[in-house]
N, C-alpha and C positions, 0 to 999 in steps of 0.2 A: 875349694868346694866345701860348703857347709855340710855337716853330718845329716844323715837322713833320720828323722825321728821315728821311733818304733813304739807302738802301743801294744801291750800284751793283754789280751782279753781272756779272763779265766772265770770259772764258775761251774757249779755242779750241773749235771744233766737237767735240762728243763728249767734252768734258772733264767733263761731269756737272752743268752749271749747272741744267738743268731738274729733275734728280733732287734736287739740293740744295734748289731752290726748292719743289718739291712737299713735301719733308720739312718745310721751315720752315712752309709753309702748313698742313700737317696737324697740326703740332705747336704752332702759335701759338694755343693755347687762349685765347679771350677777347681776343686782340689783333686789331684790325681793320687789315688790310694792303691797300693798293692796289698791284697789280702792274702795272708798265708794261713791255710787251714791245716792244723796240726795232724789231720787225718780226715779223710772224707768218711764221716760216720753217717748215722741216720739223719743227723740234723744239719747237713751241710747247707750252704747258701742255695736257695732254690734254683733249679736249673733254668727257670724262666728268665732269671736275670743273667744267665750265662749264655754267651753266644757260640763260642767255638771251643773245642778241646783239642789241644795238641798233644803229642807224645810226652812232652815234658811236663804235662799237667800245668801249663801256664795258660790261663783262660782270659779272654777279653770279655768283659761284661758289657751289657748294653749301655750302662751309664758311664762307660769310658774307664772304669776301674779295671784293674787286672786281678786275677785270683790264681793262686797256685796251691796245689795240695802237696803236702810232704808226707810221704811214707818213709822216705830215706832221711838223710841227715839235714837238719835245719841249716847247718853251716853251708853245705853245698848249695842249698836253695838260695840263701842270702848272697853267696858269691856269684851264682848264676844271674840273679836279678841285677846285682851291681854291675856285672860285666855287660849285660844286655843294655843297661841304662847308659853306661859309658859309650857304647857303640851306637847309641841312638835307636836301638831296636825297641826299647820299652821306655815309656815316659811315666814316672811316678815321683811324688814328692815325699811320701811317707808310707809306712807299712803298718798294718794291723795284723797281729798274729792271734788267731782264735785257737785256743788249745782245746783238746777234748775234755769232756766233763770230769774225767777221772785223773787228769794230768796234774802233776806237781809243777808249778811254774818255775821252780828253782833252776832246773837244767836249761830251760829256755833262756832265763835271765843270765845264767852263767856264760852262755855262748857269747854274749856281747862283751863280757869281761875277758874271756880267755884267749880269744883268737885275735891276733893283732890286726889281721887284714879286715876282720869284721869291725873291730873297734875303730879303725881308721875311716870307716864308711858310715857306720850307723851309731845311733845313740839311743839308749832306752829312754823313752819319755816317761812312761809310767806303766804300772801293772794295775789293771782294773779288774775287780772281782765282783761278779754278780751273785747275789744271794737270794734264793727263793724263800720269801717270808713264810709261805705256807708249810714248806717241808724242812725249813732250816733246822729247827730244833732237833728233829730226828736225824737229819743228815750229819749235823755237827756232833751229835752224841755217838753215832755209829761209825762215821767214816773219817779217818784221819786226813784223807786227801782234802775233804771239805774244810777241815780246820786249818790245814796248811795253806790253802788258797786264801783264807781270810788273813792269816799271818803275813802273807807276802804282799798284800794289797797296798797300793798308794791311794786308791780311791775305792770305796765300796758302794755299790748300787743295790738297793733292796727292791726286788720285783714282787709282784703279787701281794702287796700290802693291803689291797682292797679285799682280799679273801680272809684276812684275819682281823681280830679286834685291835683297837688302839693299844690296849694293855699288852697284848702279845707282841706287837711291833716294838713297843717301848722296852719290854723285857729283852727282846732279841737284840736291840741296839745296845742295850746295857751290856749284854754278854759279849757282843762283837767288840765293843770298846775295850773290854778287859783283854781280849785276845790281841787286839791291834789298835792302840790309841793313836797311832800316827795317821791313820787313814780317815778322812772325812766320810761320813755315811749319809747317803741320800736316797730317798724313795724314788723309784721311777715307775711310770705307768706305761706298760706296753712299749718299753724302750724309748718313750718320748722324753728325750733329754737333749739339751742344747749341745751343739758340737763343741762349744767352748768348755763344756764340762767333761768332755771325753778326750779331746786332743790338746796337745801343748799344755799339759798339766805340770810338766817339769818336776814330777814327783820323784824322779830318780836321779836328779841332777846334783852333783856336788857343788855347783856354783850358785845354787838358788839362794834365796833368802834362807840362810842355812840353818836358822834356829829350828830346833824341834818345835813343832807348833805350840806356841805358848798357851793357847786355849786348852790343849790337851794336858799341859803341865798343871794348869790351874785345876782342871777337872780331876787330875790324878791326885793332887793334894787334897781336894775335897773328899775323894774316896778314901784316901789314906787315913784321914782324921775323923771321918764321920762314921766309920764302921759300916759304910754301905747303907746308911740309914736315911735314904732319900726317897721314901715312898715306894720303892720297888720291893719292899719286904726287907726286914733287917737281918743282918748277919747274926749268927748265934755266938758271937764271941766279942771281946773288946780289945783286940790287939790293934793299937793305933798304927803300928808300923806294917800291918799286913798289906802287901801289894796285890796279892792274888786271892781274890775272894771266891774263886770258882767253887770251891768245895763247901764254902760256908754260907753262900747266899741261898735264900730259898725263894727267889722270885721265879716266875713261871717258866722262863726259857730253859732253866737248868733242870726242870723236872721232866721225867719221862711222861709221855702222854697217857700212859695207862693208869694214872690216878695215884699210885702210892708215892709218898714223898721221898724220892731218891734224889740226893743232891749229885748232880753231875759235875765232875771237876774237869774242866778242859785242860788238855795237856799243852795246848798252845797258849802261852801267856806272855805278858810283856812286863818289863820293869825299867825304871829310870834310875840312873846313877848321876849324882851331882857332886861336884867338889869345888871348894873355894881355893885350895892350894893348887899351884900349877903342877903339871905332869913332867916327869923326867922322860924325855923322848926315848932314850935307849931302853929304859926299864919297861916303858909302856909297850914298845914294839916287841920286846921279848915276850912279855906276858900275853899280849893279844895273839902273837904267833902261836904260842903254846895252847891257848884256849881254842883257837879255830882248828888246830890240829886235832884236839881231843873232841870238841863239841861241834865242830863245823857242820856235820850233817844235820844236827838238830837246831842250828842257828839259822833262822829263816831270813830275817832282815835285822841289821843293826846299823846305827848311825850315831855320830857324835859331833859336837862342836866343842873343841878343846882349847884350853889355855895351856900352852907348852912353854917351858923354859927355853930361852934362846931365840924366840921370835915375837915380834910385836903384832903378828897377824894371827887370826883365828885359824886353827887347823881343823879341817872338816874331814871326817872319814866315814865310809859306809861300806857295808858288805852284804853279800849273799852267800850263805853257806861258808865254804872255806876261802872265798875270794874277797879280798879287801882292797879298797882303793882309798887314797887320801890326797889332800890338796890343800894348798894355802888359800885361805879366804881373805876377806878384807881385814884391815887393821882394826884392833879394838879401839873404839871411840874414846876420846878423853872423858874420863868420869864414868865410863861404862863398867859395870861390875864384871870382872873377868871370871865368870863361873864356867866350869866345864860341865856339859850335859851330855849324857849318852842314853840311848834307848836300845834295849835288846828285846827282840821278839823271837821266841823259839819254843821248842818242845822240851818241857821238863828241864829247863836250864837251871843250874845250881846257883841261885842268886847269892847265897852266902859266900861261895867260893869266888864268884866274880867280884863281889863287893870287896871282899878281903884283899884279893889280888890287886884290884885297881887302887885301893887305899895304899898299898905298898909301893905303887909306882909314883906316888905324889912326892914332891920335893919336901 
């Protein structure tokens, strides 16, 4: 049996998660989707598309999808759904989990790593984060949950861009890119987005075309060496190696809306590590083990494509918080440059310690 793909939909209150979800459900012709609502809050899927409610909170919707609400444990709900599916009581091909606006998607994602029974049945397809362009600057400034949601994303959708100027949208995209360069960012209007951009993104898959998005690396290099000097307002310093310009940039999204020039430095940041020399597997394993022990709660997402001594294949690893997985990928092609690349997205991660430690794991 192939694994059931799971999409985790997150975003701050009012960012348009439910609108997007309803759109997906009305559009998913012939696809049977189970929706898990992380809590029935104010903005649950409207009851007009729900037909029945059973004690277990598994609802059959008029469009043939099913919906369950979880106040209890996500794991139990997933196991119950899988059991009912095996017995032929429920029919679904995929799951969408809509988290509450204040939720940290980390524990939801971890559930799929930690529990063997869950891991044998389900596969995380991707974490999608909706960002409300009108209120984002304030939410990102004031609420760490909003910043964490951005850090976790495999795909970011910006809603309500019609309510702000092009400059504000541009500045916001620039800011989000620094927090999470892995995730493509796209504007959506009232949740109108093609299904192909929401489902089967394989954003979370170890076996994907495993390179960190090369576009992002190019962009990252451009930022590193241009001191942020690309029309969004220049940084007030000239360190060519500066990866985190949050504190130094003076483009609009970082400033508080009440006028005075306060530079807001986001605590969620990303950085890239590259190495030409191969890694010593034992040293790297020890070092990464120690790092996730200490910094795990602050490490949102990290991923790497590595050149290891002792194998002709690429080694792919990725993690969420303290949980890491790795896998052998395809062989390095003849003539391909064997460069290790890693991206770390987290809260106040000590880049110097990580870089130094990783350097020491090289052969």
